[in-house]
N, C-alpha and C positions, 0 to 999 in steps of 0.2 A: 154864413156871408163869403162870398167868391170873391178871391182876389183878382183884382183888374189892371194893377200897376206893375211898373218893372217888369215889362214885358210880358205881360198877359199870363193865363193860367195855362196855356196850353204848351209844351216843347215836344218837337217829335224827335224821334231817333238819336236819343242821347246816350253817351257811353256809360255812365256810373247812373245806377237808377236813382231818379229825382232829386239829382243835384247837378246844378250848371259846371261844367268840366273846371273850370277856374277854382269854385268853392270845392269841390270834390277833392282837385289835386291839394289845396290848403289841410284840408281836413285830415285826407290819409297821412301828410307829411307831420302835422302834429302829433298823429296816433304814432306813428312810427319815432318821434322822437322821443316819447315818452312811454313809449313801450305797451302801449293799447294792445290788449288781445281781447279780440271781438269774441271768439266762439268758447262757449263755455265747456269744450272740451276738444281734444286732439283732433284735428281734423286729417282726412286721409290724403293720400298724394293725388287723388283725381277730381278736378271739378266735374261737375253735371250741368246738363241742359234743361231748363224748363221753359214751355209756351204756354198759352192761354190766350182766350180770346179776350178776357177780362178778369182784372182784380179789382174789385170794390172795397175798399179799407177804411176803416175809420177807427180814429185817435191814432196819428201818426206822429213817430219821432224818427229820427235818424242821425247818424253819426260816423265818422270815418273810425275805421280800427282795422288791426291786422290779427287774421286769423293764425295760430300757430300748430304746427302739426309736422308731417314727415312728408319727402317725395316718394316716389314709385321704387326707390332703393333703398330706402327706411333711414335716409338722411332727415335733419331737422328742417325743416322748411317753412318760410313767413309769407303770408299771402295779404297785401292788402285788399281791404274789403270795405264796402258802403253797407253797414247795418241800417236795414229798414224795419221798424217794428210797428207793429198794427195792434189795436186793443181786440178789434175783431175784422175779419175780412172774408170775403166768397169769393171764389174763383171759379170761370165757367171754362168748360171744356180745357182741363189741364193736360198737358203731357210731359213728364218726366223721363229722362233718358242719360244713360252712362254706357262707354263702350269701355270694355277689358279685353286685352289682349291674353289668349289663352295658348300655350306652346301645343303645337301640332294643329289644333281647330282654327286658329288666328284669331280674329275681331270678333267679341259676340257682344251683343246689345242689349241689355236690359230695360225694358221700355214699359213703364206705366202710365195708364191713362183714367182719368176719372171727371165726375162733373160733365160729361157730353151730353149729345141730343138725348133725350129720354129720362134724362137725370137729372136730380137736384144739383145744384152747384156743391164744389168744394166748401165746407164751412171751417173757419179756424179762429181760437183765441188765443191771444197773446202769442201773436205770430212773429219770428224773428227772422230774417233772410240776410244771409251775410252774400252781397253781390259783388262780383267781379266784373261784369258788363250786362248791361241791359238796353236793348231797343225797344220802346213803345212810344204811344201817343198817351199824354199824361194831363190830367186837371187836377189840380188842388182847389180847396175851399177852406177857408180861413186858416191863411198860409203864413207862417212867422218863420223869416230865415235870419240866422245868427244868434239864435238863444244857446244857452248854456245846455250842455247836454242833461245834465243831472238835474236841470231845473224845469225840464219840460212838463207841462201839466195837461197837455193833450193826448200824448202816447202813454204807452205800458210803463214807461220808464226805461233805464237801463238794464242789461241782463242781470247784472249782479255774479255771484258765484264765484268762478274764476277769473271771470272778466275783470280786466285792471283798466279799461279806457278812463281817462281823466273826466270827471264829470263838470269841469270848468270847460271843456272844449266845443268847438264848433260844433252846431245842429240845428235842424230846422223840424218844425212841427207844423200838422194842420188837422182842422178836424175831420176832413175826408179826402181821399187821394182815388183818383178813378184812373187806372191804367188799360188801355186797350192795345190789340194787335202786340202781345208780349212775346220776346224771345231772350231771354236770360241765361248767362251763364253764373252759376253759384259755387262756393263752397261748403255752405254747410245753412241749414233750416233747422231752428226747435220752434215749438209750438206747445202751448198748454193743453188745449185739444185740436185734433185734426180728422175732420171727418168725410170720408171720401165716398161718395154715393157714385154707383155705378163702375164701382174699381175694377180694370182691366189690366193684369201683368204679363208679360210676355218676353222670353228670349227670341232673339235673333240673331242669326249668322251674319256676320259682316257689320257693317255701320249703317244702322238704321236710325238716327238720331232725330228728336222733335223737330230739328231746323238744320 
């Protein structure tokens, strides 16, 4: 069933993946207050960019959290994120990039591409993305907003492990979410399986990010 109420199924160019801005702010505020830890590992001091033509995900649950890690000087750092979890997902024409500054050489960009023309889409199972910002066109099917994170029956569930997000906190879920024209900044990605067809990885001198 495709939701058509409360603003319809399509929102364009929004700052945190698949959450209206007011709801996202509330979710992150609750997570911060309760000491939520989104990532199941200590994140690095660098975020990374991901672009894709389309992500077609089934079994979605999303909730606010905080990734705990370090900054580039090794000091403890906290990063508010929106955790989007999918039971399964296919990603078309994916690009991932991260820029590092190397003494003497300057900026070096590591760029990874997969699932492009002539290749099968990238396939993932039990996919968790800790997103800081995302611009996309999005469509939800079978959408519920305001469920308790730990009570979602549509997504793969919360991460568990080292995660300490409150299972009673705000979340939303959907049978299916289709995102197109994706430009995303993230702190962490985890998956049970991640199949990258047509993988191509290259180092570039200077900044050559995905967007």
